[in-house]
N, C-alpha and C positions, 0 to 999 in steps of 0.2 A: 031589517034590524035598525033600530033607532039609537043604538049605543055607539058613540064615537069616542076615539081616544082624545084625551085632554092634556095629558102629560106623560112623558117617558123618562125613566131614570134607570140607572144600573148600579148594582153593587158588584162585588168581586165575582159572584156566581150567578146572578139573577137579573133578568129583564123585568122591570115593573112598569105596568101601564095603568094609569088612572083613567077611568071611563066617565062619560058624561052622566051616567046614572048613579054615580057615587061609589061604584065598586072599584077596587084595585085588584088587578090580576097579576100573577107572577108566573114566569116560565124560566126553566133553567137556561142559562146563556149557552150552554153546550148544544142546545137545540138549533142554534143559529150561528154557524161557523164564521160567517163574515163579520157580524158585529163582535163575536167572541175575540177574533183576531185583530180587530180594529183598535186604534188608539182612542183614548177618551175623547179627544177633540173631534175625531171622525164620528164617533157614536153620537155626539151632541148635535150633529148636523142632520137630525131627523126632521122630516116633514110629516105633519099629521094631516090626514084627509078624513073624510066622513067615515070610512070603513077600514083604514089601514095606516101603517107606519111605512115610511119610505126613506131610504138613504140613497140619494143619487150617486154619491161618490163610491159607495160600497156595492151598488147595483143590487140592493136588497129591498124586498117588500114583504111585510108581515101583516096578514089580515087579522082584524079583531075577531072575526068569526073563527079563524083557525086557532087563535089563542084561547078563546072560550071553549073550543072543542078539545083542547089539549094536544094539538097537532104540531109536531116539530117540523123543521125545514127538511122535506124529504128529497130535495134536489141534490143533496150531497151524500145520500146513502151509498155506501160502498166506496166512496172516494177516500175515506179515512177510517181508521180503526179508533173507536171510542173505548177507552178503558172503563 
C-alpha cells in the first residue's frame, strides 16, 4: 500500500485521518478506547509512520489498512460494554 497518513485530527466523536492520496477517512472514536479516554494533549502526541498512527504515551497503534477496512480496535473486545 502506498497510502500513508499525513495528518490526524479529532472532533468529539470521530478520528479523522488525511492520507497522502488526498482522501480523508473517518472512524468512530469509540472504536479506539485509549485515544477516546485520552486528554486532547495526549491525542496530539501522535507519530505518523508510513503505514500507521502511533501514540507512545497511550501504547496505541492504528494501521491505515485497518482504518480503510473499517476495523475497530479488537484488543479491548469484552473488556467494556459499549452502549
